[in-house]
C-alpha positions in Angstrom: -2.3 -6.5 15.7 -0.8 -9.1 18.0 -0.8 -11.7 15.2 1.0 -9.2 12.9 3.6 -8.5 15.5 4.2 -12.2 15.9 4.6 -12.7 12.2 7.0 -9.7 11.9 9.0 -11.2 14.8 9.2 -14.5 13.1 10.1 -12.9 9.8 13.3 -11.6 11.3 15.0 -8.4 12.3 15.3 -7.1 8.8 11.5 -6.8 8.7 11.4 -5.2 12.1 14.1 -2.7 11.2 12.6 -1.7 7.8 12.3 1.9 8.9 16.0 2.1 9.6 17.1 0.1 6.6 18.3 1.5 3.3 15.4 3.1 1.4 16.1 0.7 -1.4 15.1 -2.3 0.7 12.3 -4.5 -0.8 11.6 -7.7 1.0 9.9 -10.2 -1.3 10.9 -13.3 0.7 8.4 -15.9 1.8 8.4 -14.5 5.3 7.8 -10.9 4.1 5.0 -12.1 1.8 3.4 -14.0 4.8 3.8 -10.9 7.0 2.2 -8.7 4.3 -0.7 -11.1 3.7 -1.3 -11.3 7.5 -1.3 -7.5 7.7 -3.9 -7.4 4.9 -6.1 -9.9 6.8 -5.9 -7.8 10.0 -6.7 -4.7 8.0 -10.0 -6.2 6.8 -10.9 -6.7 10.5 -9.8 -3.2 11.4 -11.9 -1.7 8.5 -15.1 -3.2 10.0 -14.2 -1.9 13.4 -13.4 1.6 12.1 -16.0 2.1 9.4 -18.6 -0.6 10.0 -19.9 -2.8 7.2 -19.2 -0.2 4.5 -18.6 -1.7 1.1 -16.6 0.5 -1.2 -17.4 0.6 -4.9 -14.6 1.1 -7.5 -13.1 4.6 -7.1 -14.4 5.1 -3.6 -12.5 5.6 -0.3 -13.1 6.5 3.3 -10.8 8.7 5.4 -11.0 9.9 9.0 -8.7 12.3 10.9 -6.3 10.6 13.2 -3.5 12.8 14.8 0.1 12.3 13.6 1.0 11.4 17.2 -0.9 8.1 16.8 2.3 6.6 15.5 4.3 5.7 12.4 2.5 5.5 9.1 2.2 2.5 6.8 0.3 1.4 3.8 -1.2 -2.1 3.5 -2.5 -3.3 0.1 -4.7 -6.4 -0.2 -4.6 -7.8 -3.7 -7.5 -10.2 -3.0 -9.8 -7.5 -1.8 -8.5 -4.8 -4.2 -8.2 -2.4 -1.2 -5.5 -0.2 0.2 -5.4 0.6 4.0 -3.5 3.5 5.6 -2.5 3.4 9.2 -1.0 5.7 11.8 0.4 3.4 14.5 -2.2 0.7 15.2 -5.1 3.0 14.1 -6.7 2.6 10.7 -7.0 6.0 9.1 -8.3 5.3 5.6 -9.4 2.6 3.1 -9.5 2.9 -0.7 -10.3 0.7 -3.6 -7.4 -0.1 -5.9 -6.6 -1.7 -9.2 -3.5 -3.8 -9.1 -1.6 -5.7 -11.8 -3.6 -7.8 -14.3 -2.6 -11.4 -14.8 0.8 -11.6 -16.3 1.7 -8.2 -15.0 1.2 -9.1 -11.3 1.8 -6.6 -8.6 4.7 -7.9 -6.4 3.9 -9.0 -2.9 6.1 -8.4 0.2 7.3 -5.5 2.2 8.5 -2.4 0.4 9.1 1.3 1.2 8.4 4.5 -0.7 11.6 5.2 -2.6 10.6 8.2 -4.7 7.7 10.6 -4.8 6.6 13.0 -7.6 3.3 14.9 -7.9 3.3 14.1 -11.7 5.3 11.5 -13.4 5.1 9.8 -16.8 5.9 6.1 -17.3 9.1 5.4 -19.2 7.8 1.9 -20.0 4.2 2.4 -21.1 3.8 5.1 -23.7 4.5 8.1 -21.4 1.3 7.2 -19.4 0.5 9.7 -16.7 1.1 8.6 -13.1 -0.2 11.5 -10.9 0.7 11.4 -7.3 3.4 8.7 -8.0 5.1 7.0 -5.0 7.6 4.4 -6.4 8.2 1.3 -4.2 10.7 -0.7 -6.2 13.6 -0.2 -8.6 11.6 -1.5 -11.5 9.0 1.2 -11.6 6.2 -0.3 -9.5 4.4 2.5 -7.8 1.2 3.7 -6.0 -0.4 6.4 -8.1 -3.7 7.8 -9.3 -5.3 6.0 -12.2 -8.3 4.2 -13.6 -9.9 2.1 -10.9 -12.4 -0.4 -12.5 -12.5 -2.6 -9.3 -10.4 -5.4 -10.8 -6.7 -5.9 -11.5 -6.0 -3.9 -14.7 -2.6 -2.2 -14.3 0.8 -3.2 -15.6 1.8 -4.0 -12.0 1.3 -0.7 -10.2 -1.3 0.0 -7.5 -3.8 2.4 -9.0 -5.7 4.6 -6.6 -8.6 7.0 -6.9 -7.2 10.4 -7.7 -8.5 12.2 -4.6 -7.2 9.4 -2.3 -3.8 9.3 -4.1 -3.4 13.0 -3.6 -4.2 12.8 0.1 -2.0 9.7 0.6 0.8 11.5 -1.2 0.5 14.5 1.2 0.9 12.4 4.4 3.6 9.8 3.5 7.3 10.2 3.4 10.2 8.5 1.7 10.7 5.3 3.6 7.1 4.8 4.6 6.5 1.0 4.7 4.2 -0.5 2.1 2.9 -4.0 2.8 1.4 -5.8 -0.3 -0.3 -9.1 0.5 -2.2 -11.6 -1.6 
């Protein structure tokens, strides 16, 4: 956590003030990408401390109860591990497998925020494809949502989550919740 705080400080005040910035803010700068990758590295360590040596298979997740008073919420996505982590304050609450963008349809990296939420949405780009528990993070349609989770990158750029995890995550996040996506 100390290393993440240092990286965020080095990345500049716009990163530190993400929660108070316009909800349309997406930081895909080099500094934001480094901060997001560093957050993903720390999340791997936190997962071992919180859940032991648990290895998740595609479609699996772990979730524990942590009071809302633990602090502000954030989502961290590790593209290299194909995992999403959900925090309250500095406490890891949940970890889930994901399926990110396949080669040529890469999931963007950096620091984003939840811009729009809909319990059921259909893609305007990809044949009206269902996107249950959709939480959009950029202006181009990239979102966190329930979907097929083969354990490898397979989406058109979105972060697919197991359905039960996507529903729980949807229920506890708000517009503006930060989403860090690291390599």
